[in-house]
C-alpha positions as CSV (number, residue, x, y, z in Angstrom):
1,X,72.9,79.8,127.8
2,X,75.8,78.9,126.5
3,X,75.0,80.7,123.1
4,X,77.7,81.2,119.9
5,X,77.6,84.6,119.4
6,X,76.4,85.1,115.3
7,X,79.5,86.7,112.6
8,X,77.1,88.8,110.7
9,X,74.4,91.4,112.3
10,X,72.8,92.7,109.5
11,X,70.4,95.7,109.3
12,X,68.4,95.6,105.8
13,X,67.9,98.9,105.6
14,X,72.2,99.0,104.8
15,X,71.9,96.0,102.2
16,X,69.2,97.5,100.1
17,X,71.5,97.9,96.6
18,X,72.3,93.8,96.6
19,X,68.3,93.9,96.9
20,X,67.7,95.8,94.5
21,X,69.4,94.1,92.3
22,X,68.3,91.0,92.7
23,X,65.3,91.7,91.7
24,X,66.8,93.3,88.6
25,X,68.0,89.9,87.8
26,X,64.6,88.9,88.5
27,X,63.6,90.7,85.9
28,X,66.2,90.0,83.0
29,X,65.0,86.6,83.7
30,X,61.6,86.8,82.6
31,X,60.0,86.2,86.5
32,X,58.8,90.1,86.8
33,X,56.0,92.5,85.1
34,X,55.7,96.2,87.1
35,X,51.9,97.6,88.5
36,X,51.9,100.8,89.0
37,X,55.8,101.6,90.7
38,X,55.9,98.1,92.1
39,X,57.6,94.7,90.8
40,X,55.7,91.7,91.0
41,X,57.0,87.9,91.2
42,X,54.7,85.9,88.9
43,X,54.5,82.4,90.7
44,X,52.9,80.8,87.5
45,X,56.2,81.7,85.8
46,X,58.1,79.5,88.1
47,X,57.6,75.6,87.4
48,X,59.8,75.4,91.2
49,X,57.2,77.9,93.0
50,X,55.5,75.8,96.3
51,X,58.8,72.8,96.3
52,X,59.2,73.8,99.5
53,X,55.5,71.8,101.2
54,X,54.7,70.2,97.7
55,X,52.0,73.4,97.1
56,X,50.3,73.0,93.6
57,X,50.5,76.7,93.1
58,X,47.0,76.3,90.7
59,X,45.6,75.8,93.8
60,X,46.5,78.6,96.3
61,X,43.0,80.9,97.1
62,X,44.2,84.5,97.5
63,X,42.1,84.2,100.5
64,X,45.1,82.0,102.1
65,X,47.7,84.8,101.4
66,X,48.5,87.6,103.9
67,X,50.8,89.2,101.8
68,X,50.6,92.9,103.3
69,X,50.0,94.4,99.6
70,X,46.4,93.3,99.1
71,X,46.0,97.3,97.6
72,X,48.4,96.4,95.1
73,X,47.3,95.7,91.3
74,X,48.5,91.7,90.1
75,X,48.1,90.1,87.9
76,X,47.2,86.7,90.3
77,X,46.4,87.6,93.8
78,X,48.6,85.1,94.2
79,X,51.9,87.1,93.4
80,X,53.8,89.0,95.3
81,X,55.5,91.9,95.8
82,X,59.2,92.0,95.1
83,X,59.9,96.4,95.3
84,X,57.0,98.2,96.7
85,X,57.0,101.6,94.8
86,X,54.0,104.2,94.1
87,X,52.4,106.4,97.0
88,X,51.2,104.4,99.6
89,X,49.8,107.0,101.9
90,X,47.3,105.3,103.2
91,X,51.3,103.6,105.0
92,X,51.7,106.9,106.8
93,X,55.5,107.3,106.8
94,X,57.3,104.9,105.7
95,X,61.5,104.7,104.5
96,X,61.8,104.6,100.7
97,X,64.7,104.3,98.2
98,X,65.9,105.1,94.9
99,X,65.4,102.4,92.3
100,X,65.4,102.1,88.7
101,X,61.5,102.1,88.8
102,X,61.3,105.1,90.9
103,X,61.1,105.4,94.4
104,X,60.0,102.5,97.3
105,X,61.2,99.4,99.3
106,X,61.5,96.0,99.5
107,X,59.1,93.4,99.7
108,X,60.1,91.3,102.9
109,X,60.7,87.8,101.2
110,X,63.3,90.0,99.2
111,X,64.9,91.0,102.2
112,X,66.4,87.4,103.4
113,X,67.5,86.4,100.1
114,X,69.7,89.4,99.5
115,X,71.2,89.3,103.0
116,X,71.4,85.1,103.2
117,X,72.8,84.9,100.1
118,X,75.6,87.9,100.7
119,X,76.7,86.6,103.7
120,X,76.4,83.1,103.5
121,X,76.3,82.1,99.5
122,X,73.6,80.9,97.2
123,X,73.4,77.5,99.4
124,X,73.0,76.9,102.3
125,X,73.7,74.3,104.0
126,X,70.5,74.9,106.7
127,X,67.5,77.5,107.0
128,X,65.8,77.6,110.1
129,X,62.8,79.0,111.2
130,X,59.2,79.1,113.3
131,X,56.2,76.6,111.8
132,X,54.8,80.0,110.9
133,X,56.9,81.2,108.5
134,X,57.0,78.1,106.0
135,X,54.3,79.6,104.1
136,X,54.9,81.7,102.2
137,X,57.9,83.4,103.2
138,X,59.6,80.5,103.0
139,X,58.2,79.7,100.1
140,X,58.2,82.8,98.5
141,X,62.0,83.2,100.0
142,X,63.4,80.0,98.4
143,X,61.7,80.2,94.7
144,X,63.2,84.4,93.9
145,X,66.4,82.8,95.1
146,X,66.8,79.3,93.5
147,X,64.9,81.7,90.2
148,X,68.1,83.5,90.4
149,X,70.4,81.2,90.9
150,X,69.4,77.6,89.7
151,X,70.4,76.0,92.8
152,X,69.1,74.9,96.2
153,X,68.8,77.3,98.6
154,X,68.4,75.6,101.2
155,X,70.2,71.4,101.3
156,X,68.0,71.4,104.9
157,X,64.9,73.2,106.2
158,X,64.6,73.2,110.2
159,X,60.8,74.7,111.6
160,X,60.4,74.9,115.3
161,X,56.8,74.3,117.0
162,X,56.3,77.5,118.7
163,X,56.6,77.4,122.5
164,X,54.0,77.0,124.8
165,X,53.6,78.6,128.9
166,X,51.7,76.7,131.2
167,X,49.7,74.8,128.5
168,X,49.3,78.0,126.4
169,X,50.1,80.2,124.1
170,X,53.3,82.5,125.3
171,X,51.6,86.0,125.6
172,X,52.6,89.5,126.4
173,X,49.5,90.6,126.9
174,X,48.4,87.8,129.4
175,X,51.7,88.4,131.5
176,X,52.8,84.8,131.0
177,X,56.2,84.8,129.1
178,X,59.7,84.9,130.5
179,X,62.8,86.3,129.6
180,X,66.2,84.1,130.0
181,X,67.6,87.1,132.8
182,X,63.9,86.7,135.1
183,X,64.0,83.1,134.8
184,X,67.7,83.5,136.1
185,X,66.3,86.5,138.6
186,X,63.4,83.6,140.2
187,X,67.4,81.3,140.4
188,X,66.7,79.5,137.6
189,X,70.2,78.2,136.4
190,X,71.0,78.6,132.9
191,X,72.1,75.1,132.3
192,X,68.4,73.6,133.3
193,X,66.9,76.2,131.4
194,X,69.0,75.2,127.7
195,X,68.0,71.1,128.4
196,X,64.6,72.4,129.4
197,X,64.5,73.8,125.7
198,X,66.8,71.2,124.2
199,X,64.4,68.6,125.6
200,X,61.9,68.3,123.0
201,X,62.1,67.8,119.3
202,X,62.2,70.9,117.6
203,X,58.8,70.3,115.7
204,X,57.3,69.2,119.2
205,X,55.3,72.0,121.4
206,X,57.0,72.2,124.5
207,X,54.7,73.5,127.0
208,X,57.4,75.4,129.4
209,X,56.5,75.3,133.0
210,X,58.2,76.1,136.4
211,X,58.0,72.5,137.7
212,X,59.8,71.7,134.4
213,X,62.2,73.5,134.8
214,X,62.9,72.6,138.4
215,X,63.4,69.3,136.4
216,X,65.5,70.1,134.1
217,X,67.6,71.0,137.2
218,X,67.6,67.7,138.8
219,X,68.2,65.7,135.3
220,X,71.2,68.3,135.0
221,X,72.5,67.2,138.3
222,X,72.2,63.7,138.1
223,X,74.8,63.9,134.8
224,X,76.7,66.5,137.0
225,X,77.5,64.3,139.6
226,X,77.8,61.1,137.4
227,X,80.6,63.3,135.8
228,X,81.7,64.2,139.5
229,X,81.6,60.7,140.1
230,X,83.5,59.2,137.2
231,X,86.3,62.8,137.6
232,X,87.4,61.2,141.2
233,X,87.8,57.7,139.8
234,X,90.5,59.3,137.4
235,X,92.1,61.4,140.3
236,X,92.1,58.2,142.9
237,X,92.6,54.9,141.1
238,X,95.7,52.9,140.5
239,X,94.0,50.2,138.1
240,X,94.6,51.7,134.5
241,X,93.0,48.9,132.4
242,X,89.8,48.5,131.2
243,X,87.6,44.8,131.8
244,X,86.1,45.3,128.5
245,X,82.5,46.0,129.0
246,X,83.3,49.6,129.7
247,X,83.8,49.7,126.0
248,X,81.0,47.4,125.3
249,X,78.4,49.5,126.9
250,X,80.0,52.6,125.8
251,X,79.6,52.0,122.1
252,X,76.7,50.9,122.6
253,X,75.6,54.7,123.4
254,X,77.5,55.9,120.6
255,X,75.9,54.1,118.1
256,X,72.8,54.6,119.7
257,X,73.5,58.5,120.0
258,X,73.9,59.4,116.6
259,X,71.7,56.9,115.2
260,X,68.9,59.4,116.8
261,X,71.1,62.5,116.6
262,X,71.2,61.6,112.4
263,X,66.7,60.7,112.2
264,X,66.1,64.0,112.4
265,X,67.8,65.7,115.7
266,X,65.7,62.8,117.8
267,X,66.8,63.6,121.3
268,X,64.3,61.7,122.9
269,X,66.5,58.7,122.2
270,X,69.1,60.3,122.0
271,X,68.7,61.7,125.5
272,X,67.2,58.0,126.7
273,X,70.3,56.2,125.5
274,X,72.3,58.9,127.6
275,X,70.0,57.9,130.5
276,X,71.0,54.2,130.0
277,X,74.3,54.8,129.9
278,X,74.6,56.8,133.0
279,X,72.7,53.9,135.2
280,X,74.9,51.6,133.7
281,X,78.0,53.6,135.2
282,X,76.0,54.6,138.2
283,X,75.6,51.0,138.9
284,X,79.6,49.4,138.2
285,X,80.6,52.6,140.1
286,X,78.6,51.7,143.1
287,X,79.5,48.1,142.9
288,X,83.3,49.4,142.5
289,X,83.7,48.0,139.1
290,X,85.2,50.8,137.3
291,X,89.2,51.0,137.5
292,X,90.8,55.1,135.8
293,X,89.9,52.9,132.1
294,X,86.6,52.4,132.3
295,X,86.0,56.0,134.2
296,X,88.1,57.7,131.7
297,X,85.6,56.1,128.4
298,X,82.8,57.5,130.2
299,X,83.7,60.7,130.4
300,X,84.1,60.8,126.9
301,X,81.3,59.5,126.2
302,X,79.6,62.7,128.8
303,X,82.0,65.1,126.6
304,X,80.6,63.8,123.0
305,X,77.0,64.2,124.9
306,X,77.9,68.0,125.7
307,X,79.7,68.7,122.7
308,X,76.0,68.1,121.2
309,X,73.9,69.3,124.4
310,X,76.2,71.5,126.0
311,X,74.7,72.0,129.7
312,X,77.6,70.0,131.3
313,X,80.2,72.9,130.3
314,X,77.2,74.9,131.7
315,X,76.8,73.4,135.0
316,X,80.8,73.4,135.9
317,X,81.2,77.3,135.4
318,X,77.5,77.7,137.4
319,X,79.1,75.3,140.4
320,X,82.5,77.5,140.0
321,X,80.7,80.4,140.3
322,X,80.5,80.6,144.0
323,X,81.6,84.0,146.3
324,X,85.2,83.1,147.1
325,X,84.6,83.6,151.3
326,X,81.6,81.5,151.2
327,X,83.8,78.5,149.6
328,X,86.7,79.3,152.2
329,X,84.0,79.3,155.0
330,X,82.2,75.8,153.9
331,X,85.8,74.3,153.4
332,X,86.7,75.6,156.6
333,X,83.5,73.9,158.1
334,X,84.4,70.8,156.4
335,X,87.4,70.6,157.7
336,X,86.7,71.0,161.4
337,X,83.9,68.6,160.6
338,X,86.6,66.8,159.5
339,X,88.0,66.6,162.4
340,X,85.3,66.4,164.8
341,X,84.5,63.1,163.0
342,X,88.5,61.6,164.0
343,X,87.4,62.7,167.6
344,X,84.9,60.6,167.4
345,X,82.1,64.1,168.4
346,X,79.7,62.7,166.5
347,X,77.4,65.5,168.0
348,X,79.7,68.4,167.6
349,X,80.4,66.7,163.2
350,X,76.2,66.3,162.9
351,X,76.0,70.1,163.8
352,X,78.7,71.0,161.5
353,X,76.6,69.1,158.8
354,X,73.4,71.2,160.2
355,X,74.9,74.9,160.4
356,X,75.9,74.3,157.0
357,X,72.5,71.9,155.6
358,X,70.7,75.7,157.5
359,X,72.8,77.3,154.6
360,X,72.2,75.5,152.2
361,X,75.1,73.7,151.2
362,X,74.8,69.9,150.7
363,X,77.6,67.2,151.6
364,X,78.5,64.3,149.9
365,X,80.5,61.8,151.7
366,X,83.1,59.7,149.7
367,X,86.3,56.9,150.4
368,X,88.2,59.7,149.9
369,X,87.0,63.4,150.4
370,X,83.9,65.4,151.3
371,X,82.2,67.2,148.2
372,X,80.0,70.2,148.8
373,X,77.3,71.9,146.5
374,X,75.3,74.7,146.7
375,X,71.3,73.2,147.0
376,X,69.1,74.5,144.2
377,X,67.0,76.5,146.8
378,X,69.0,78.2,148.6
379,X,69.0,82.6,149.2
380,X,73.0,82.8,149.5
381,X,72.8,85.9,147.1
382,X,72.2,88.1,150.1
383,X,73.9,86.2,153.1
384,X,77.8,87.1,154.2
385,X,79.8,83.4,155.0
386,X,79.0,84.9,159.2
387,X,75.1,83.9,158.6
388,X,74.0,87.7,158.5
389,X,72.0,89.4,155.6
390,X,74.2,92.4,153.5
């Protein structure tokens, strides 16, 4: 999907010493207490508890919290565990480590704070997660981190809504879940998958359907075709001075795009502005109103768009990933068709186009060349250039 590799893939079990040190710092600050070998964070002693969601700790009810430590004794049922110690036979065989408070293991909130601060520092720029992580996990993570450092743990918190599939919850038990690999095996292109997932605001539930995926593919293709039309102008036009109208159009897009994305990543507004740009650009191309400089301004706008959405670079890569034997065969047939048209043998030219169409090859004739692409629903992977099956 064009994702960057992460810099670190830490395992919690490799960072237990850092977690123990974090508990000791909280202990020194007077924000913890011990019960039966376990260490708890006393939320009533930290004034900033619940700030993430404007939560008043006094209004918390014990039944609203699911901590996994209900069997442990606590001063306040709403306090959360930092270090789970003592005998826990009911939990079966679990990994334990030595600590100043005896053998035990870290609480699950603690792990995130310790590793995040080790690799990213005491103040994060952006902290993300699903909406189900907000409370209690992120509330507790924020409290224990800020209690130790005295600094704001994250400048921005982004919580994503859950994905729906065909209008329902995605679940293995229901058999309605998809993986990227399974979608690609069905013929979906990664650029379309990426576009569909990015097309909805992160706080809005996206209903993932195969029809929606097909529509996303068509949308990316529309953007890609616009880019190719512009590239054809930059490669063939002799005119090099912009008419001024294009710069105004691009500047309007740039302002609208940036404004939308600066408003809590407003992708709907950003995409709407982009398709206004594409519509105006295509109209200008149809009317032959663009010169080389105009086309370059539009191409620069598309590059800026793709620096955020990253779908065109994927589509370009996908378009180039064609079997070389197939590509050679297609180019040969295009040349034969061109010669037939020169000879005014239009029956032969139409027959060649039909032959290509049967193989899933779509032709587009322009003033300077004939371009081709694979039709998305074409079953070409198992075919050889001569039309047989491998």
